[in-house]
C-alpha positions in Angstrom: 0.0 0.0 0.0 3.0 2.3 0.3 2.3 2.9 4.0 5.2 3.2 6.4 5.2 0.1 8.7 8.1 0.9 11.0 11.3 2.9 11.4 14.1 1.0 13.0 16.4 3.3 14.9 19.6 2.4 16.7 22.6 2.6 14.4 24.8 5.6 15.0 25.7 6.0 11.3 24.1 5.2 8.0 22.9 1.7 7.2 24.4 -0.1 4.2 22.4 -3.4 4.2 19.1 -4.8 5.5 17.9 -8.3 5.0 14.8 -10.3 6.1 15.4 -13.7 7.8 14.0 -16.6 5.8 11.0 -17.0 8.1 10.3 -13.3 8.0 10.3 -12.8 11.7 13.6 -10.9 11.9 15.6 -8.2 10.1 19.3 -7.8 10.2 21.0 -4.5 9.4 24.6 -3.6 8.8 26.0 -0.1 9.3 28.9 2.3 8.9 29.0 2.2 12.7 30.8 -1.3 12.4 27.8 -3.1 13.9 25.1 -5.6 12.8 21.8 -5.3 14.5 19.0 -7.9 14.6 15.4 -6.7 14.9 12.0 -8.2 15.5 10.3 -7.5 12.2 6.8 -7.7 13.8 7.5 -5.2 16.6 10.5 -3.3 15.3 12.3 -3.9 18.6 16.0 -4.5 18.7 16.9 -8.1 19.7 20.7 -8.0 19.5 23.7 -5.9 18.5 26.7 -7.8 17.1 30.1 -6.3 17.3 33.4 -7.6 15.8 34.1 -5.5 12.7 36.6 -2.6 12.9 35.2 -0.8 9.8 31.8 -0.3 8.2 29.6 -3.4 7.5 28.8 -3.5 3.8 26.6 -6.6 3.6 24.6 -9.0 5.8 22.9 -12.3 4.8 21.1 -15.1 6.5 21.8 -18.8 5.9 19.0 -20.5 4.0 17.7 -22.1 7.2 17.9 -18.8 9.2 20.2 -20.2 11.9 23.3 -18.2 11.0 24.1 -14.7 9.8 27.1 -13.6 7.9 28.4 -10.1 7.6 31.1 -8.6 5.3 33.0 -5.4 6.2 35.4 -2.8 4.8 37.8 -4.2 7.3 38.4 -7.0 4.8 36.7 -9.7 7.0 33.6 -11.8 6.8 32.1 -12.9 10.1 29.6 -15.8 10.5 
């Protein structure tokens, strides 16, 4: 319908990547703030903040079964 459903706020810099979990219950976002955040897609509430990169997160992707999350960063690492 084009109607805004939710605005997820919590990153301290711009967001580079957002991806739905395979079951649709979660969203993962990766940001220039070096963090990955996992959100409840139904409520918009933050579930977890993942740290480990030393530069901006460029991409996030769920495994096909939704049990793992991988992130790629400008720090030249991928974390699973």
